C-alpha positions as CSV (number, residue, x, y, z in Angstrom):
1,Q,89.6,131.5,58.2
2,V,86.8,132.6,60.5
3,Q,83.5,132.8,58.8
4,L,79.9,133.1,59.8
5,V,77.1,132.5,57.3
6,E,73.4,133.0,58.0
7,S,70.5,131.3,56.2
8,G,66.9,130.7,56.6
9,G,65.4,134.2,56.3
10,G,62.3,134.9,54.2
11,L,58.7,136.1,54.3
12,V,56.3,134.8,56.8
13,Q,52.9,135.9,58.1
14,A,52.3,137.2,61.5
15,G,51.9,134.3,63.9
16,G,54.2,132.0,61.8
17,S,57.6,130.6,62.5
18,L,61.0,130.6,60.9
19,R,64.3,129.0,61.9
20,L,67.6,130.8,61.1
21,S,70.8,129.0,60.9
22,C,74.4,130.4,61.3
23,S,77.1,128.2,60.0
24,A,80.5,128.8,61.9
25,S,83.9,128.0,60.4
26,P,86.4,126.7,61.2
27,S,84.5,125.6,64.2
28,I,81.6,126.6,66.5
29,F,84.2,126.1,69.3
30,S,86.3,128.9,67.8
31,F,84.0,131.4,69.6
32,H,83.6,131.8,73.4
33,R,80.2,133.5,72.8
34,M,77.8,133.6,70.0
35,A,74.7,135.7,69.6
36,W,71.9,136.9,67.2
37,Y,71.4,140.5,66.5
38,R,68.9,142.3,64.3
39,Q,68.6,145.6,62.5
40,A,65.2,146.9,61.4
41,P,64.9,149.5,58.7
42,G,65.9,152.9,60.1
43,K,66.9,151.5,63.5
44,E,70.1,150.6,65.3
45,R,71.3,147.0,65.5
46,E,69.9,145.4,68.6
47,L,70.8,142.1,70.5
48,V,68.3,139.3,70.1
49,G,69.9,136.7,72.2
50,V,73.2,135.4,73.5
51,M,74.6,131.9,73.7
52,P,77.7,131.7,75.8
53,R,80.0,128.6,75.5
54,T,78.8,127.6,78.9
55,G,75.8,129.0,80.9
56,S,72.4,130.0,80.2
57,R,71.1,131.8,77.0
58,I,70.0,135.3,77.5
59,Y,67.2,136.9,75.4
60,A,66.0,140.5,74.7
61,D,62.7,141.2,76.5
62,S,61.0,141.7,73.1
63,V,61.7,138.1,72.1
64,E,61.7,136.2,75.4
65,G,59.3,133.2,75.3
66,R,59.1,133.4,71.5
67,F,62.6,132.9,70.3
68,T,65.0,130.1,71.1
69,I,68.7,129.8,70.5
70,S,70.2,126.4,70.0
71,R,73.4,124.8,68.6
72,D,74.5,121.6,66.8
73,N,78.1,121.2,67.6
74,A,78.5,118.3,65.0
75,K,77.3,120.7,62.4
76,N,79.1,123.8,63.7
77,T,75.8,125.6,63.5
78,M,73.8,127.9,65.7
79,Y,70.1,128.3,65.2
80,L,67.5,130.8,66.0
81,Q,64.0,129.4,66.3
82,M,61.4,132.2,65.9
83,N,57.8,131.5,66.8
84,S,54.7,133.7,67.0
85,L,56.4,136.3,64.8
86,K,55.2,139.8,64.7
87,P,55.6,142.5,62.1
88,E,57.9,144.3,64.4
89,D,60.3,141.3,64.1
90,T,60.9,142.4,60.6
91,A,64.7,143.0,60.3
92,V,68.0,141.8,59.0
93,Y,69.3,139.1,61.4
94,Y,73.0,138.9,62.0
95,C,75.1,136.1,63.5
96,N,77.9,137.2,65.8
97,G,80.8,135.2,67.1
98,V,83.3,136.5,69.7
99,Q,86.8,135.3,70.0
100,E,89.4,136.2,72.5
101,D,92.8,137.4,71.4
102,V,96.1,136.7,73.0
103,G,95.7,139.9,75.2
104,G,92.3,138.8,76.4
105,L,90.4,141.3,74.3
106,D,87.3,140.3,72.5
107,I,87.2,140.2,68.7
108,D,83.8,140.3,67.0
109,H,83.0,138.4,63.8
110,W,79.9,139.0,61.8
111,G,77.9,137.3,59.1
112,K,76.4,139.3,56.3
113,G,72.8,138.9,57.6
114,T,69.7,137.3,56.5
115,L,66.4,139.2,56.0
116,V,63.2,138.3,57.8
117,T,60.0,140.0,56.8
118,V,56.8,139.4,58.7
119,S,53.6,140.5,57.1
120,H,50.4,141.5,58.7
């Protein structure tokens, strides 16, 4: 069964750091692309960064240089290291994994999200 589970959210002061984790099952290799999204109160969900199976990571302009996506294949886990956090980074952060079906269409899978709150 495909499952994505986020962890690591919490309350942090502005300027601080947090690392989010996304545990993927049955395997991180089940997905040809993984990503982090976030949704702030009253706003639409937005892309934070993308990690393709091969190739370079891509980040939203708002987090470029502050956030880093990485992976540990042995642990089937993707990470989001967030540094220099700002109050506007406050949001629920979601892990996304994309599979390809037999017809070549993308199938999106989502975790339930983890809340990050950045105080002034």
